[in-house]
SENU-546558 format. One record per atom (N, C-alpha, C, O): x, y, z; residue in one letter; atom name. Coordinates in pm, whole numbers, plus 50000, padded with zeros to 5 digits. Layout:
N
X  Y  Z  A  CA
...
***
This chain:
183
49510  50729  49810  X  N
49465  50699  50006  X  CA
49615  50719  50032  X  C
49658  50806  50108  X  O
49698  50627  49959  X  N
49813  50577  50091  X  CA
49928  50618  50028  X  C
49901  50630  49908  X  O
50017  50639  50043  X  N
50120  50722  50018  X  CA
50277  50678  50168  X  C
50316  50734  50270  X  O
50321  50536  50085  X  N
50477  50518  50184  X  CA
50568  50524  50094  X  C
50565  50498  49973  X  O
50673  50573  50182  X  N
50843  50582  50135  X  CA
50877  50445  50153  X  C
50857  50392  50263  X  O
50924  50384  50064  X  N
51021  50282  50136  X  CA
51132  50277  50118  X  C
51186  50271  50007  X  O
51193  50278  50236  X  N
51394  50279  50174  X  CA
51437  50165  50177  X  C
51411  50101  50279  X  O
51503  50109  50086  X  N
51559  49997  50129  X  CA
51726  49967  50132  X  C
51810  49981  50044  X  O
51735  49927  50253  X  N
51912  49905  50282  X  CA
51984  49779  50200  X  C
51950  49670  50245  X  O
52067  49775  50101  X  N
52079  49695  50044  X  CA
52191  49617  50119  X  C
52204  49506  50068  X  O
52277  49638  50224  X  N
52398  49606  50348  X  CA
52259  49493  50420  X  C
52265  49372  50401  X  O
52183  49533  50472  X  N
52138  49504  50599  X  CA
51966  49430  50551  X  C
51873  49397  50625  X  O
51976  49423  50412  X  N
51850  49385  50338  X  CA
51704  49398  50416  X  C
51616  49317  50442  X  O
51723  49547  50441  X  N
51613  49607  50565  X  CA
51514  49688  50517  X  C
51585  49773  50463  X  O
51425  49717  50501  X  N
51299  49775  50479  X  CA
51264  49847  50570  X  C
51240  49812  50686  X  O
51257  49976  50514  X  N
51194  50103  50613  X  CA
51019  50121  50504  X  C
51002  50115  50383  X  O
50946  50138  50588  X  N
50815  50222  50525  X  CA
50761  50321  50645  X  C
50726  50288  50759  X  O
50764  50429  50596  X  N
50731  50520  50650  X  CA
50605  50617  50548  X  C
50620  50655  50431  X  O
50489  50638  50635  X  N
50316  50648  50586  X  CA
50334  50787  50575  X  C
50416  50847  50644  X  O
50256  50846  50485  X  N
50262  50966  50481  X  CA
50086  51001  50484  X  C
50013  50948  50400  X  O
50033  51090  50586  X  N
49931  51121  50631  X  CA
49854  51198  50482  X  C
49906  51290  50420  X  O
49730  51137  50451  X  N
49709  51187  50254  X  CA
49653  51365  50333  X  C
49682  51478  50293  X  O
49600  51339  50405  X  N
49540  51496  50503  X  CA
49679  51616  50514  X  C
49660  51738  50522  X  O
49805  51555  50514  X  N
49903  51604  50612  X  CA
49914  51753  50526  X  C
49928  51739  50404  X  O
49909  51888  50576  X  N
49924  52017  50531  X  CA
50068  52058  50482  X  C
50132  52131  50558  X  O
50126  52018  50360  X  N
50254  52034  50340  X  CA
50250  52143  50220  X  C
50154  52158  50144  X  O
50406  52236  50217  X  N
50389  52290  50084  X  CA
50427  52199  49981  X  C
50522  52123  50000  X  O
50331  52200  49821  X  N
50388  52128  49739  X  CA
50405  52214  49643  X  C
50368  52330  49621  X  O
50513  52082  49551  X  N
50600  52156  49452  X  CA
50542  52262  49357  X  C
50559  52383  49337  X  O
50460  52154  49302  X  N
50394  52212  49156  X  CA
50291  52295  49245  X  C
50172  52278  49219  X  O
50325  52384  49350  X  N
50198  52479  49364  X  CA
50310  52607  49410  X  C
50305  52718  49463  X  O
50392  52530  49363  X  N
50526  52706  49409  X  CA
50549  52684  49532  X  C
50628  52766  49578  X  O
50504  52590  49626  X  N
50524  52576  49757  X  CA
50407  52632  49822  X  C
50404  52641  49945  X  O
50318  52666  49757  X  N
50273  52728  49887  X  CA
50211  52584  49950  X  C
50266  52480  49914  X  O
50119  52578  50027  X  N
50071  52469  50076  X  CA
49920  52408  50082  X  C
49840  52498  50112  X  O
49886  52341  50072  X  N
49769  52219  50101  X  CA
49788  52078  50120  X  C
49890  52021  50160  X  O
49701  52038  50093  X  N
49655  51852  50174  X  CA
49773  51784  50049  X  C
49798  51824  49935  X  O
49836  51652  50139  X  N
49922  51602  50024  X  CA
49837  51541  49933  X  C
49904  51548  49829  X  O
49752  51495  49909  X  N
49684  51437  49837  X  CA
49613  51551  49756  X  C
49498  51534  49715  X  O
49687  51670  49732  X  N
49617  51724  49646  X  CA
49758  51747  49513  X  C
49770  51793  49399  X  O
49846  51678  49622  X  N
49974  51694  49507  X  CA
49952  51554  49381  X  C
50025  51544  49282  X  O
49853  51471  49408  X  N
49873  51342  49369  X  CA
49721  51418  49239  X  C
49704  51374  49125  X  O
49652  51510  49291  X  N
49601  51522  49148  X  CA
49654  51653  49054  X  C
49582  51717  48977  X  O
49719  51664  49067  X  N
49797  51738  48956  X  CA
49897  51642  48869  X  C
49888  51653  48747  X  O
49955  51585  48901  X  N
50059  51465  48853  X  CA
50102  51382  48951  X  C
50081  51409  49069  X  O
50172  51263  48910  X  N
50248  51187  48963  X  CA
50349  51183  49029  X  C
50377  51108  49123  X  O
50440  51312  48955  X  N
50543  51338  48947  X  CA
50551  51483  49082  X  C
50653  51523  49140  X  O
50443  51521  49095  X  N
50440  51685  49185  X  CA
50417  51572  49303  X  C
50472  51607  49407  X  O
50359  51461  49311  X  N
50344  51427  49480  X  CA
50479  51321  49469  X  C
50500  51268  49578  X  O
50557  51285  49380  X  N
50646  51261  49404  X  CA
50771  51348  49463  X  C
50823  51313  49569  X  O
50815  51451  49399  X  N
50871  51595  49418  X  CA
50826  51640  49577  X  C
50897  51656  49676  X  O
50685  51654  49561  X  N
50653  51677  49709  X  CA
50689  51583  49836  X  C
50701  51616  49954  X  O
50699  51472  49784  X  N
50752  51392  49957  X  CA
50874  51400  49954  X  C
50918  51405  50069  X  O
50962  51403  49869  X  N
51114  51392  49796  X  CA
51207  51498  49884  X  C
51318  51483  49935  X  O
51088  51643  49878  X  N
51130  51779  49912  X  CA
51094  51765  50079  X  C
51166  51819  50164  X  O
50985  51694  50110  X  N
50945  51726  50212  X  CA
51059  51639  50305  X  C
51100  51679  50414  X  O
51092  51545  50258  X  N
51176  51470  50371  X  CA
51324  51436  50317  X  C
51383  51338  50362  X  O
51397  51538  50198  X  N
51492  51577  50166  X  CA
51624  51420  50133  X  C
51738  51390  50170  X  O
51514  51361  50040  X  N
51571  51211  49981  X  CA
51510  51223  49821  X  C
51401  51257  49775  X  O
51621  51183  49770  X  N
51590  51154  49633  X  CA
51467  51032  49584  X  C
51521  50923  49599  X  O
51351  51018  49540  X  N
51304  50883  49538  X  CA
51303  50835  49396  X  C
51224  50891  49320  X  O
51380  50738  49350  X  N
51413  50639  49284  X  CA
51327  50610  49170  X  C
51330  50638  49050  X  O
51210  50512  49283  X  N
51107  50396  49182  X  CA
50977  50458  49297  X  C
50968  50490  49416  X  O
50902  50450  49190  X  N
50729  50449  49268  X  CA
50649  50371  49179  X  C
50661  50378  49057  X  O
50549  50280  49251  X  N
50519  50192  49244  X  CA
50309  50225  49280  X  C
50283  50235  49399  X  O
50224  50235  49211  X  N
50110  50315  49222  X  CA
50030  50157  49175  X  C
50029  50103  49064  X  O
49954  50104  49329  X  N
49895  50023  49298  X  CA
49727  50037  49327  X  C
49713  50142  49390  X  O
49588  49969  49305  X  N
49477  50011  49266  X  CA
49435  49942  49356  X  C
49507  49852  49398  X  O
49329  49961  49403  X  N
49217  49872  49494  X  CA
49226  49724  49433  X  C
49253  49621  49497  X  O
49197  49736  49289  X  N
49178  49567  49289  X  CA
49268  49514  49288  X  C
49265  49395  49321  X  O
49419  49590  49240  X  N
49527  49524  49225  X  CA
49568  49432  49380  X  C
49623  49322  49383  X  O
49528  49507  49492  X  N
49568  49460  49628  X  CA
49474  49317  49646  X  C
49506  49217  49710  X  O
49356  49340  49575  X  N
49301  49203  49599  X  CA
49333  49042  49511  X  C
49327  48925  49550  X  O
49361  49093  49400  X  N
49460  49000  49316  X  CA
49530  48981  49366  X  C
49517  48877  49430  X  O
49610  49026  49378  X  N
49795  49026  49445  X  CA
49755  48886  49584  X  C
49812  48777  49581  X  O
49679  48912  49663  X  N
49682  48882  49740  X  CA
49576  48712  49752  X  C
49572  48613  49824  X  O
49518  48757  49650  X  N
49437  48595  49622  X  CA
49493  48518  49502  X  C
49447  48419  49446  X  O
49631  48607  49473  X  N
49699  48521  49364  X  CA
49833  48438  49514  X  C
49891  48330  49506  X  O
49838  48488  49571  X  N
49883  48470  49697  X  CA
49850  48327  49800  X  C
49926  48252  49862  X  O
49698  48330  49787  X  N
49620  48199  49835  X  CA
49613  48269  49978  X  C
49617  48192  50073  X  O
49604  48408  50004  X  N
49543  48543  50098  X  CA
49703  48518  50228  X  C
49796  48440  50246  X  O
49663  48607  50268  X  N
49779  48666  50351  X  CA
49769  48655  50557  X  C
49653  48647  50596  X  O
49837  48656  50628  X  N
49836  48637  50765  X  CA
49851  48761  50819  X  C
49965  48808  50813  X  O
49730  48852  50893  X  N
49742  48958  50934  X  CA
49719  48958  51074  X  C
49658  48855  51104  X  O
49743  49034  51175  X  N
49719  49079  51319  X  CA
49563  49110  51294  X  C
49628  49120  51190  X  O
49436  49134  51282  X  N
49354  49205  51283  X  CA
49269  49240  51477  X  C
49186  49168  51533  X  O
49324  49351  51525  X  N
49250  49354  51654  X  CA
49118  49348  51653  X  C
49071  49302  51757  X  O
49022  49387  51550  X  N
48853  49384  51578  X  CA
48817  49342  51487  X  C
48879  49352  51381  X  O
48697  49275  51502  X  N
48622  49216  51349  X  CA
48512  49281  51313  X  C
48410  49274  51381  X  O
48518  49344  51215  X  N
48477  49476  51144  X  CA
48436  49401  50988  X  C
48487  49296  50948  X  O
48331  49483  50914  X  N
48246  49450  50772  X  CA
48298  49598  50709  X  C
48243  49707  50726  X  O
48390  49575  50650  X  N
48438  49703  50557  X  CA
48398  49709  50413  X  C
48302  49645  50368  X  O
48479  49793  50339  X  N
48418  49811  50188  X  CA
48513  49716  50132  X  C
48623  49676  50168  X  O
48411  49684  50002  X  N
48497  49605  49908  X  CA
48560  49689  49814  X  C
48571  49808  49839  X  O
48618  49622  49667  X  N
48758  49711  49615  X  CA
48597  49707  49482  X  C
48616  49690  49361  X  O
48490  49721  49529  X  N
48374  49832  49437  X  CA
48427  49963  49410  X  C
48482  50047  49482  X  O
48381  49954  49221  X  N
48434  50131  49184  X  CA
48336  50188  49279  X  C
48381  50274  49355  X  O
48197  50154  49290  X  N
48065  50218  49395  X  CA
48081  50223  49535  X  C
48081  50126  49611  X  O
48101  50384  49573  X  N
48149  50380  49728  X  CA
47997  50342  49829  X  C
47882  50385  49817  X  O
48044  50264  49910  X  N
47969  50255  50023  X  CA
47931  50141  50065  X  C
47869  50122  50170  X  O
47983  50018  49945  X  N
47983  49900  49968  X  CA
48023  49831  50097  X  C
48129  49769  50091  X  O
47970  49830  50192  X  N
48056  49737  50358  X  CA
47959  49624  50340  X  C
47844  49617  50382  X  O
48058  49494  50237  X  N
48021  49418  50261  X  CA
48131  49307  50278  X  C
48096  49190  50268  X  O
48240  49334  50298  X  N
48299  49254  50369  X  CA
48364  49262  50502  X  C
48424  49353  50558  X  O
48323  49085  50551  X  N
48372  49048  50705  X  CA
48556  49013  50707  X  C
48623  48953  50623  X  O
48583  49055  50793  X  N
48729  49100  50862  X  CA
48730  49053  51016  X  C
48701  49117  51117  X  O
48770  48931  51004  X  N
48779  48852  51155  X  CA
48876  48899  51256  X  C
48978  48945  51206  X  O
48871  48899  51375  X  N
48951  48959  51486  X  CA
49029  48830  51484  X  C
48993  48718  51448  X  O
49170  48881  51543  X  N
49242  48785  51589  X  CA
49386  48784  51510  X  C
49410  48836  51401  X  O
49461  48721  51583  X  N
49595  48702  51553  X  CA
49660  48608  51441  X  C
49638  48488  51458  X  O
49710  48632  51368  X  N
49701  48522  51229  X  CA
49603  48484  51193  X  C
49571  48365  51202  X  O
49533  48570  51147  X  N
49400  48521  51058  X  CA
49471  48558  50917  X  C
49556  48641  50885  X  O
49404  48465  50854  X  N
49443  48404  50677  X  CA
49317  48508  50621  X  C
49202  48466  50635  X  O
49335  48634  50562  X  N
49268  48740  50472  X  CA
49235  48695  50333  X  C
49343  48671  50279  X  O
49171  48680  50277  X  N
49176  48693  50128  X  CA
49230  48833  50079  X  C
49270  48925  50151  X  O
49218  48828  49904  X  N
49233  49004  49890  X  CA
49072  49084  49917  X  C
49062  49204  49891  X  O
49002  49038  49948  X  N
48894  49164  49997  X  CA
48917  49217  50117  X  C
48918  49335  50151  X  O
48938  49101  50189  X  N
48924  49152  50335  X  CA
49091  49207  50375  X  C
49139  49253  50479  X  O
49152  49177  50234  X  N
49254  49250  50284  X  CA
49278  49364  50282  X  C
49358  49426  50352  X  O
49180  49418  50166  X  N
49168  49600  50144  X  CA
49085  49629  50221  X  C
49095  49743  50266  X  O
48976  49548  50269  X  N
48940  49615  50371  X  CA
49025  49667  50503  X  C
49045  49773  50564  X  O
49054  49560  50508  X  N
49133  49563  50661  X  CA
49249  49715  50602  X  C
49256  49822  50662  X  O
49331  49677  50461  X  N
49389  49834  50508  X  CA
49271  49937  50496  X  C
49242  49939  50616  X  O
49200  50007  50448  X  N
49107  50137  50435  X  CA
49066  50138  50571  X  C
49065  50256  50607  X  O
49029  50054  50674  X  N
48969  50084  50765  X  CA
48997  50185  50857  X  C
49115  50169  50886  X  O
48956  50273  50915  X  N
49028  50405  50967  X  CA
48896  50446  51094  X  C
48926  50510  51195  X  O
48795  50412  51077  X  N
48678  50451  51166  X  CA
48632  50411  51310  X  C
48591  50462  51414  X  O
48665  50280  51249  X  N
48661  50211  51360  X  CA
48814  50200  51511  X  C
48825  50123  51606  X  O
48882  50287  51475  X  N
49003  50293  51516  X  CA
49022  50402  51595  X  C
49009  50510  51538  X  O
49051  50403  51716  X  N
49098  50563  51829  X  CA
49188  50648  51739  X  C
49162  50765  51712  X  O
49289  50586  51695  X  N
49411  50634  51626  X  CA
49397  50713  51467  X  C
49468  50795  51409  X  O
49236  50629  51422  X  N
49185  50700  51300  X  CA
49335  50630  51169  X  C
49387  50518  51165  X  O
49361  50753  51082  X  N
49435  50756  51010  X  CA
49587  50630  51024  X  C
49612  50539  50946  X  O
49655  50665  51136  X  N
49788  50581  51178  X  CA
49739  50466  51210  X  C
49829  50382  51222  X  O
49586  50409  51237  X  N
49611  50293  51284  X  CA
49583  50216  51101  X  C
49620  50101  51075  X  O
49515  50307  51000  X  N
49525  50266  50869  X  CA
49685  50256  50809  X  C
49743  50178  50734  X  O
49715  50345  50864  X  N
49852  50372  50783  X  CA
49934  50189  50831  X  C
49982  50104  50756  X  O
49918  50191  50976  X  N
50013  50085  51058  X  CA
49972  49951  50987  X  C
50063  49875  50954  X  O
49840  49916  50962  X  N
49758  49827  50874  X  CA
49785  49796  50736  X  C
49800  49683  50689  X  O
49790  49914  50671  X  N
49866  49915  50549  X  CA
49980  49884  50517  X  C
50018  49860  50403  X  O
50042  49880  50613  X  N
50193  49861  50603  X  CA
50242  49707  50686  X  C
50344  49639  50687  X  O
50084  49699  50763  X  N
50109  49487  50788  X  CA
50082  49477  50656  X  C
50175  49412  50609  X  O
49986  49515  50549  X  N
49949  49409  50445  X  CA
50067  49446  50352  X  C
50074  49336  50298  X  O
50140  49500  50309  X  N
50219  49516  50183  X  CA
50337  49402  50287  X  C
50404  49323  50221  X  O
50351  49401  50399  X  N
50447  49343  50526  X  CA
50416  49170  50418  X  C
50455  49094  50329  X  O
50316  49202  50524  X  N
50250  49032  50439  X  CA
50255  48999  50290  X  C
50251  48881  50258  X  O
50259  49061  50229  X  N
50274  49064  50112  X  CA
50398  48989  50074  X  C
50414  48872  50037  X  O
50472  49079  50091  X  N
50616  49049  50054  X  CA
50663  48945  50159  X  C
50752  48878  50106  X  O
50640  48903  50287  X  N
50713  48808  50365  X  CA
50599  48673  50273  X  C
50673  48588  50223  X  O
50468  48646  50249  X  N
50425  48568  50179  X  CA
50511  48516  50040  X  C
50530  48395  50028  X  O
50540  48570  49979  X  N
50623  48604  49831  X  CA
50751  48561  49881  X  C
50784  48475  49800  X  O
50836  48570  49961  X  N
50924  48529  49980  X  CA
50965  48432  50056  X  C
51084  48403  50061  X  O
50880  48372  50121  X  N
50829  48250  50193  X  CA
50814  48126  50112  X  C
50839  48021  50171  X  O
50770  48117  49962  X  N
50729  48082  49880  X  CA
50870  48035  49785  X  C
50924  47928  49754  X  O
50888  48144  49767  X  N
51038  48059  49726  X  CA
51047  48000  49575  X  C
51148  47960  49517  X  O
50896  48005  49522  X  N
50834  47957  49412  X  CA
50807  48063  49277  X  C
50706  48127  49248  X  O
50949  48053  49205  X  N
50933  48130  49071  X  CA
50777  48224  49025  X  C
50731  48338  49011  X  O
50734  48035  49013  X  N
50585  48062  48975  X  CA
50468  48141  49044  X  C
50380  48215  49000  X  O
50491  48113  49125  X  N
50399  48215  49254  X  CA
50484  48349  49223  X  C
50389  48413  49177  X  O
50576  48425  49215  X  N
50641  48553  49176  X  CA
50557  48595  49013  X  C
50521  48710  48992  X  O
50544  48519  48944  X  N
50484  48556  48821  X  CA
50354  48540  48816  X  C
50300  48581  48714  X  O
50265  48476  48925  X  N
50127  48488  48937  X  CA
50114  48600  48988  X  C
50044  48678  48923  X  O
50154  48637  49080  X  N
50124  48799  49109  X  CA
50151  48868  49044  X  C
50089  48973  49052  X  O
50256  48860  48940  X  N
50323  49004  48831  X  CA
50174  48955  48724  X  C
50151  49046  48645  X  O
50091  48854  48711  X  N
50011  48889  48666  X  CA
49913  48897  48654  X  C
49847  48931  48556  X  O
49860  48839  48844  X  N
49724  48917  48916  X  CA
49743  49057  48881  X  C
49653  49117  48822  X  O
49880  49130  48918  X  N
49901  49320  48908  X  CA
49850  49313  48789  X  C
49740  49258  48786  X  O
49898  49357  48673  X  N
49871  49374  48528  X  CA
49842  49509  48571  X  C
49897  49576  48658  X  O
49712  49548  48467  X  N
49697  49655  48449  X  CA
49662  49767  48578  X  C
49642  49887  48560  X  O
49660  49689  48729  X  N
49641  49745  48860  X  CA
49741  49820  48903  X  C
49717  49907  48987  X  O
49888  49798  48849  X  N
50012  49848  48892  X  CA
50073  49950  48769  X  C
50084  49930  48648  X  O
50118  50102  48874  X  N
50176  50144  48760  X  CA
50336  50148  48833  X  C
50346  50164  48955  X  O
50430  50136  48766  X  N
50582  50188  48816  X  CA
50671  50183  48746  X  C
50651  50135  48635  X  O
50754  50212  48768  X  N
50892  50287  48663  X  CA
51022  50173  48719  X  C
51144  50185  48708  X  O
50945  50068  48777  X  N
51031  49919  48809  X  CA
51028  49811  48688  X  C
50934  49762  48626  X  O
51111  49799  48684  X  N
51145  49713  48576  X  CA
51137  49515  48606  X  C
51220  49475  48688  X  O
51068  49436  48558  X  N
51040  49306  48588  X  CA
51190  49285  48630  X  C
51204  49245  48745  X  O
51299  49303  48561  X  N
51447  49268  48585  X  CA
51457  49293  48733  X  C
51458  49201  48815  X  O
51468  49480  48778  X  N
51459  49509  48860  X  CA
51424  49471  49042  X  C
51474  49460  49154  X  O
51264  49463  48938  X  N
51230  49361  49101  X  CA
51276  49230  49125  X  C
51278  49203  49245  X  O
51324  49120  49033  X  N
51361  49048  49065  X  CA
51482  49040  49142  X  C
51500  48976  49245  X  O
51574  49123  49072  X  N
51691  49201  49169  X  CA
51665  49190  49342  X  C
51699  49111  49430  X  O
51587  49317  49335  X  N
51530  49387  49503  X  CA
51515  49232  49549  X  C
51477  49204  49662  X  O
***
């Protein structure tokens, strides 16, 4: 559901995230350049999605990471929660594989501590916001930033290892553990 291109500047140590709307109508590389919704590229293969986004923005993509819903929940819980700014209070979807389980309360406010299920619900919600998918993209980036910020603030290798353990089979990536710790 989410496609975010991260660019890492090793000199300034800054990360730039660019979100792509899954329903963007773009030329799909594995369709011979014929256009379709961007998420159709992933339905074909991971490489089709990577190649399509790479061609779309004109940059080489060296690494990928795919995280499923349960991965978000487990990673956030391994960190003891994350802090975000939630503009509204709502009840959102859980990580259940069955659709339509609106059982997760997300409070409104600045610097709200969310557990894993709440963080996922916050990252998924779009219907409550006038800007729809754009709000969801902002929330997804906010969740990623909060996860990274929380890991970096702990400076505890055990926390990092707990996060890797929590991620388990919920993440597919071509980044090695050595590369991750180097980043």
